[in-house]
N, C-alpha and C positions, 0 to 999 in steps of 0.2 A: 644923672650923678656925673658931676664933674670928677674926671681923675685924674690929676695931672700931677706934675713935679714942681715941686717948690723946694730951694735949695738954699734959700737965703735964710740961713739958719744962725748966723755967727753970732747972732744974742741971742740966742736962744740956748737953754741949760739943755744938757742932753737929755735928762729927764723929762723934760718939759716937751722935746722933740719928740721922742720916742712915744709919747703918751698921744700928740699929736696925731702920729703915724697909725697907731691903734685904734684911734678915735675914726681916722678916715677910712680906715676899712669896711668899718661894721654896717654902714649903710650898703654898701657891696655885697656883703654877705647874704644879707636880707633879699637881695635881688635876684642874686643866684639860688637861693631857696625857692623862689617862685618860678626862674627858669627851670629847676629841678623838677617842679611838680607840671609845668607844661609840656617839659621833654617825655615824661611818664605817661602822660596824657597823650601825645603822640603815638609813643611805642604802643599802647594802648588799641587806640582806633587804628593803627597799623595792622595790627594783631587780627583785629576785629575782620576788618575788609581782607585780610590773606584767608581768614576762616571762611568768610562767604564767598571768595573767590574757589575755595577747595570744593565748598559744597555744589557751586556752580556747573563744575565740572563735570559733575553727573547726572546733570538736570537740563543742560542744554544741548541739543539736536545739532547744533550747528557746527561743523568740523571747523571753519574759519576762525568763531569765536572762540572755540575751546582753544585752539592752535594760540590765538592771541592771550588769551586769559594766561596759560601756561609760561609764556614770556615774562609775565612780571613778576619779578623778585624782590622782595623785602627782607630778606635773609641778612645781606649785608648793610643796609640799613639799621636792621636791628644790633647788628655788632656794633656798627660804629655807636647806636645810640647807648648802648650798655659802657661802651669805651668812655663817652663823653660823661655818662652818670656817674663813674667814678673819676674823672675828673674835676668835675662841679663839686661832688664833696670833699675831695683835698682842697680846692678853694675855698668853698665855704668854709672848712676846718681852718685854713690858714687866715681867713679874713675874719673870725668871729673869735680869734684866739684873744686874751688879755696882757700877753706877752708877746716880747720878739725872742724867737727859742734861736739859740746856738747850739746845734749837736757836734759833740768830740767824739769822733772816729778814729779807731787805729787798730790793730792787731795787738795782742797780749803783750804784755811789759816793755811797751814803749814810753810810758811815762804820763800816760793818759789821765790816771787816776790822780798824779801827783800836780797836773795842770789843774786840774778840777778843784784841789785843796786849795792850791794858791789864790784861786778867782775866789771862791767861796769864802774863804777862812774855815772850811771845815777839815775835820783830821781824818786819819786813816781808820778812826772808829765809826764814821760816817760814810765815807766814800773809801773803800778799802784797796788797797794795792799790794802787792806782792812781787818777788822777782823771783821765785821758782816755780809757780804755778799758777794758773786761771783763780782769781780770786773774787772779782765782780759777778755776782750770779744774775742779775737782772737789770733792766733799766730804772734808772734813775732820773728823774726830773727835778733840778734844783732851781727855786725860785727865789726870787730876790725881795726881802719886804724887811725896808728900814725899821718898820714900826715895832716889830715884835721884839721880845725880850729875851724868850728862850727858843732855841730851835727844836723843830718838832718834824713829824712825817707823817703822811697818810699812807696807807698799803691798799692796794687794790689785789685781791686775791682770785684766781680761779674757781670757778664752781668745779663741781665733778665733771659737766657734761663738758664744759671748755675744755678741761684739762686733759679729758678723754680725745677730745676733736683735735684741740689744736696742737697739743705736745705728745700725746702719746701715737695716737694715729698716724703722723708722718713717719715715726720708725717704721711703724710695721707695713706701710706701703714702699718705703725705700728700700726696705731691707728684706722684703718678699716674705713676711713672717706668716701670712695667713690674715683670716679675719681678725679684727682688732677687739677686744674686749669690749663686752657692751657695759659694763659698771667696773666701778671701781672695786667692789668685790671680787668680782672676776678676775682683775688685774693683779689684786693681792694674792687670792689663792691660787690662782693656775700658773704653774712654773712657763715660763717665758720658751717660746718655741726656739728650737737651735738655728742658728745661721746657717743659712743653704751653704754648699758647698762652695758653688761658684764663687760665693761673695766670701766664705771666709778666709782664703789665702790673701784678699786685698785688705792692705792694712788700715785704708780710711776704715770701709764697711766694718772692719772688727772692731776699729776704735769707736764707731757710733752705735756698735751694737753693747761695747762696754759702758757708754753713756746711758743707754736704755736699762741696763743690769743696776745702773746707780738708782734711778728712779724706782724700780722693781724692789731692790733691795731694802732701801730705807723707806716703803711706802709708810711704814707705821710710824716714823719720826715726822712727816709732814702733813700725813691726811687729815689729820682735825683740822687743820688751816683750810683745806679746801670746804668746808662748811661753816666759815667764819664771813659775817657779813662786810660788806666793802663800801665806802673806804673806813679802814680801821685807824684812828689815830694813836700815834705812839710817840713817847718822848725820844730825846736825844739818845741815849744810852741804849736804847734799844733797837736804834737802826740797823746796827750792824748784822744782828741775827736775822735780819728779814733781808738783807740785799746781800751778804757774804756767804762763802763756803768754809770759811773758816776762821777762826777767833783771832785777835791781835798777836797771839803767842804762836800762830801758825799752824793750832790745833784745828782738823777739819771735822767739826762737831756741828756744825750749823746746817740743816737741811730743809729750813722753813724758805729758803728762797726759790726751791722746786714748785712751790704750789702759789708763789706770787707773780701776778700780772706784769706790774709796774708800781713804782713807790715814787712819791710825791714829797721831797725835802724841801723846807721852807726855812730859810735863815736870811739874817743879815750879810750882805757883802762887804767885805772892807772898803769899796769903793762906792759910797752911798749914792752916788749921783750915776750909777749906770741907770736907773730907771726901772721900767716894767720888761725885763728880761728874765730869762731862765734857760740854765744850760743843762742840755739832755746828755745823760752818760750813757754811753751804748755799750753792753758788755763788749770785753777785748774778744776779735774776732781771731780765729785760727781755733777755737776748741770744735769738738767734735759733735757739740748738740746740733741735732737737726732741728731747720726751722729757723736758727737763729740769724742768718743771712736773709731770707725773706720777711723777717721781723723789720729788720733793720731799714731796707729798702721802704716797707710799708711807711716806717717812721721816718724817715728823709722826705718821702712824697706827701706827708699830711701834716708834719708837726713840727718841721726844721726849716727856718728860714736862711740860716747861714751854717756851712760846715767847718771845723777843724778838723784836717788831717793832721794826726800824730804820729811823728816818726821820730826814733833814736837811733842813729847811726852809731855802728859798735866802734870803740876807739883804734880795734885793731886793723879797721879798713871796711869797708862796705859797700854796698851798689843798689841799686833799684832793683827789686828782687819780683819772680813771676807773682808772687802774692800780694804785691804792693800795687802791680797794676792790675790785678783782679779786685782788689777791694776797691780801689778807682773807678774800674770800670761798673762794680756793683752800685756804687752810689750815683755815678753818672745816669744809669738805668732809671732811677728813682723819678725823676721830671723829664719827661720828652721834651716837654715845652721850654724847659731854660736849662740851657748847658751848665754842667755842673761849674766849668770854670768861672760864671758869672756870681757862684753863690759859694765858693768853698775857699780857702786858705791853708797854705800848707806849713805846718810849724815843725822846724825841725829841732828836736830836744837836745839843748846843749847842756854837757855834761863837764864840768872843771875838774880841778886837780890832777891827781896822776895819771887818770883815766880821761883827759881831756877831749873831747872829739869833734872838736871844732873846724879842724882839717876835713873833717870826713862830713861834717853838715855844709861846709861850701862845696864840697865836692857834690854832693846829691844835689844840691841846689842849683848848681850848672849844668847837671846833666839830666835836669828832670823833664826838660821837653823832649828828650831822644826817645823816652819810652810814653811820649803822648800822653803824660799827666800835666793837664793844662787847669792851673789853679790862678784865682787872681792876683796873689801875692804871695811869695815864700816868707817866713820869719824864722830867724833863728834865736833862740833863746831858752834860758834855762827854766823850765817847767816847774821846780822843785823850790823856785826863788819867787818870793810873792811880790815883791816888787817889779821886778822884772817882767813877770807874768802879765801885771796889771797893765805895765807902760806899754810893753813892745807888743802884746798880743791882745788883750782885752781893749784897751784905749783904739788902738787901729780898727780892730774890728768893727767897733761901734760905730767911730768915725764913717767907716764905709757903710754900714747899715744906713746910719743918718743919710748918707749921700744918695744911695743907691736903691733903699728897697722900694719906693714906689716905683722907680722906673723896672725894677726886678718884676714888683708885681703886676704892673702894667702889661708888661711882655709875657708874662705868664698867663695872665688872664685873656690877653688878645689873641693869644695862638688857640687858645679854645673856643673865645666868641668867631673867630675865623671858621673854624672846625664846622660850627654849629651853622654859620650861613651856609657853606658850602652843604653840610648835610640838606639843609634845606631845598637847596636848588635839586639836589640827588632825589629828594622826595618829588619833586615838581616833575621831574623826567619819568620817575615811575608812575606818577599818578596820571600823566599825559598818556603812557601807555594803557593805563586801565581804563581811559575814557575811550581810546579808541577801541580796544579790544569789542565793545559793544556800542559803536558807535551810531549805527542805523537800527534807530527803533521799529516797532513791528505796527507803528501807528497807522502807516500808509495801507497795511493790509486789512485793517478791521475797521479804522473810522468811518468810512461811508456806510458801512453796515451799521455801524453805530447810530451814525446820525439818523438814517432810516429809522431805526428801532425807537430811537429817542422821541421822534416826531410823533410815533404812533403811542410813546408813554405818554406824551405832555397831552394829547389828545384826549385820551381816555381819563387821564387823571382831571383835567378841566371839567371835562363832560359830567363825571360822577360827581365831583365836588360840589360843583353847582346844582346837580340834582339832589343832593344831600342839604345843602343849603335852602334850595325851594320848599323841601319836604318839611325841615325843620321851622322855617318862618311862619308855615301854616300851622303848625303845631304850640309856637310859642307862648299863644294866649291862651291854651288848654291847660287845666288843671293838672299838675304831675301825678300820676297814679301811683308811684312807688313814696312820693312824700305823703298824697291823700291816705293812702294807707297807713303808714307809718303814724299819721296826727289822730286818724280814727283809734287806733290800738291804745296809743297814749291817752287821750281823753277817756276811753273806756276804763282803762287801768285806773286813772284818777277816781272814776265814779265806783269803781269796784271795790278799790282798796284805797279809801282815802287816809287812812292813817291817823282817825282820831282816836284818842284814848278812852276808856270806859271812865263812868263816874268814878267807880273802885279806885281806878287809875290815879284819878284827880285828886281824892281823897288823900291817897298816899303822898302825892306831889305836895299836898298841903301840909300834912303834918311834917313833911321833909322840910321845907321852907318856912313854916309858921304863918302862910296867910294864902289864902284864896287869889289875891291879885298876882302872886308870884306864881303860883302854878298856873294861872291863866296865861300870864306870858310866855313861861316855859312850855307850855301844849303848842300855843300859835306859833314858837319857832319850829318844835318839833311837825307838824303839820304842813307847816309852810317848805321844808327841806324835804319832807317825803314827795311832797308835791312835783316841786322843781327837779327832782331827780327822775321823774316819771318821763321828762321832754329829752333828756339826755339822748333815749334811743333815736331821735330824729337827726342826729349828727349822721348815723350811719345809712339811712335813708337818703340824705342829700347826697353824701358821697356816690352811694349807689346809682342816684339819677345822672351826676355827672360823668361817671362812670360809663353809663350807657350811650352818653353823647359821645366820650372819646372812643367808644368800641366801633362805634358807625362810622368814625373818621376811619380807625384802622381797618376796618373791612374794606373800604374803597381802595387804601393804600395797598393791602395787600391782595384782593382778589382783581383789581385792574392797575394797579402801578406796578404788580410784581415785586414787592419790595418785602416779600415774606422771609427769603432767606438770609437777609442784613440784620433781622432783629428777632428775639422771642417773645412770647406771650401775647397778649392783648391789651388793650386799653393803655394805661399810664405807663405799664412795665415796657412795652412795645415803644412808645414815644420817647421815653426817657433812652433807651436803648439806642434808638435811631439818632436821637440829637447828639448822643455822643460821638457816634461815627462820624457825623459832620465835621468836617476840618473847622478850625478856629476863623479861618480868612473867609468862608462861606457866612457872612454875619446875617444877612438877612435870613437865609433859609433856616440857618441854626435857630435864630431867635424866634420863629415862628414855631418849628417842634418843643423847643424850651417852655415857651409861653402855654402850648396847649397840654402838655405833660405835667407840667408844676401846678396849673390852675386848680383851685380847689374850693366847696363850698362848705364851710363848718356851721355847726349849730351856733358856736359862740358869737361867730361874727354876722350871721342873717338873723337870726330868732331869738337868742337869748335876751337881748336889751329889749325885743318887744314883748317878751313872756314877763320879765322882771316886775314892770309896771304894775300887772294885775295882780301880781302876789302884795301888795301893800296892805290888802285887807286882811292878812295873816301876818301883819308884823305889830308889835305890841304898841309902839309909839304912833304907828298912821292907822289903824284899822278903825273901822266905825262900829264894831260892836265890843262896845266897853262895859267893864264891871263896877259903875260909879253910883252919884245918890241914887237914881233912879232903881238900880238894883236893889240897893239894900232896903229903901223903903218896901219895896214889893215884896221882897223876901225876908225881911224881917221886922218886928214891930218895936219901933223906937222907943215907945211908952213903958212897954212892959218887959223889953228884951227878949220875947218870945219869937222862935224862929217858926215860919210857915211850914207846912206839911213838906213840901217839896225843897229838897237840900240844895244850895248852892251848886253843887257838883254839877247836878244834872242841868243847872243855867247855862254852867260854862260848854257842857258837850253841845247844849242846845246852839248856843253863840258859835261855838268851833263848826259845826255841821253847816252854819249858813254861811259863815265866812269862805270856808272851802268850796262850797257849791258855787258861791259867787265869784270867786278866783276862777274857777274851772270852766263856769261859762264864758268869761271876759275871754279867758286863755283859748276857749274853741275859737270865739270869735276872731279872736286875731290871727291865730293860725289858718283859719278858713281863708283869710284874706291874703294869704301867702302860698296859697297852694299853685300859683303860676310862677312863682319866682324860680323854682329849679329847672324849667322848661325856658325862660326865657335867660337863665344865664346860661344854658348850655347852649342855646342857639346864639348867643352871644360871643362865646369864647370859640365857637368854631366858624362863625364868621371873621372873627379878629383873625384867626389861622389861616383861612381862607385866601383872607387880603395878605397876608404875609407871606404864603407860600405859593400864590400863582398872581397876585396884581402888584405887587411890590414893584419899585425899580429894579432891574437887574438880575429879578428871581431867576427866572428861566435860564439865563447864564449860569447861575449858580448852579442849578437842577442838573445842568447839562455837565458842569465840571466834577460835581460830586459821582454821579451815575459813572461817569470814566473811570473813577477809581474803583466803583464797586459794580461793574458792569459784567465781570466774571459770573457773580453772584445771582446777577439779576437775569442775566440772559446766559445760563448757563450752556445750553444747546448750540447758539448763535456764534458763542465764541472760545468756552474751552481753555485750552492749552494756549492759544493765540495770547490771551489776557494774561494767563500766568505767567508766560515769558517776558510780557510786558511790565508786570508787576515785581518779577527778579529784577529786571533791567533797572528798575524805578528805585529797588531796594539799594541796587549797586551803585548808582549815581550819589543815594544820600548817603552811603558808608564814605565814598568819595570825598564829597562835602564836610563830613565831619574830620576827616584826616586834615582837608585844604583849612580849615578852621584852627587846626590845632597846629598847624606848621606855621602860621602866621610870625613875621619878621619880629614883631613886637613882642609874642609870648616867648623868642628864644633870645632877646638881647638884656642883657644885664651890663653893657657898658656905654648904654645910651644916656 
């Protein structure tokens, strides 16, 4: 993605310019999300490599290798990854926003709220201000939307868990109050622990403890809000009771803010050409709430594009205080990659009339650099004057953002990208250590012996498989005994249990159907289906015959190839397991085992279609045994209408017996002609297997590669721990490869 500055915007309205900036940010946000995923993958692979290193330390006997493994240190890299993931998350948040965000920061009672009112057109009812004590209770995000008619707000509440973890727990930790409450009920029911004596005498600690007491004493006034769903939409007149500590009459009766995480106010700014911007109202700092400063830093780092520091000099005389410098330093720490000077303005709040402070505003402006408070510009303006705030402050700030925001974005993103590149280089250094830690393989020690054993394996395997082939070729034209026995049993069952209904049963069928012809057709169907069912048992015999052929192959592999430790079982199960162990790149060898393991003889494929044609005689529309004209002439006197002594039902039984016997005889002849098929099929598939695993091009090399992988299982006594060590090294190198894949430059580059 091109990420360049374009400052030729003189003819572009401000709103359109801001929209363009936001749209250009979004593709970068998507790329950053991909880099986040890749960086997490790198972290995971590094942890896996480190775990494997820790396991190896106890299994490798070589002192030198152990020492080299101990020198590998991924902890600093993992720490850097965690830091960069945080930065990437901030970048992603920055570039995926729908607004340019301006944060307003200042200590309490400096005019911050008055400035926000002037810029947004809101009143003290929505943005509280006060002269005597802290008034704003929570962070408010004020979004401009020129199309809405009524101002409204959305409120995000703490859950009970986030309230305890993020709000209450820090007080217990910093004030040394012991174990924090486990539930809201515990916090409500159990009295607060006393402040330790060593802290009770410190004013700041005591003030913070009083702040915690406010949460505790008033819990019943805001507890229900912790169960509210978020966000909750509220009307304009409800806003103050969720963001303020007191009413417009300065009565401190509001406590909902204690349960609120943040509020988003949507309104139409007086200057409708400001575009998609938002003003972030930070609670006035200087209060005693624990965690406020940390939350401000987090907000500045993730959600703010530009900061307005607001300071109101006293008319009686003023100077830059320690608190001012600390506030600036705090904001400066939010983004280490982007100096706060590049994205901040100092607003000196000018008060007119009898308390005019302009002289002191100018004095502070002149001495600001002496305190090393570096900002982009200093603006002296009356924050309570809407027109002055718009022209002197907002217009200048938006003009600066329009000219500079893309440069700032680039600077911020480039710093992170540069660190990711350096991180990759650091990973390379540690990976080189990892490779060198086990540079020397043990192959030189065992490989000559392996070649000797492999030669014997190959000779034994080829000899015995050739013998098996010779034996089976002499048997392939012989009747298969399993299949012959199954055929004999099936034919016997067909003759002993023909399934032919009795004449009484046929009479009942006739009564039910109203016609002998219908009863006859139904009976033919029943006899045929009964007969065909008898032959289904042949499927088992066919499988058993083929399984015997596979078993004979497995016997050779186990007894003469010593492969019994690699797979379990016999026959197809053994062959399937062995095929799974063979690597995908050894295509010829793997295909040979897969072909033999999965080959099958089935009744439906070999026999069924041959049997079915002999069952036509038992099919009503195709049988030659019919009940037509001749049948009625013989069994009924057509002139007198009198029935002969033998009823038609017996004639139907007679026809069924004849048809069934004919079908069985024909099926028997057909099956007898197939008795050699299983032997021929068994020989064919075994011969195909032998071709694939012994005679195919490069298959001997594939056997050698495969047996190197499993040599420790095949020749346990000969290799033992030597090959175990080699396997450990191979696994180690594989893990290193996974890390190398994860650290590729493209995987961590989002500015390309």
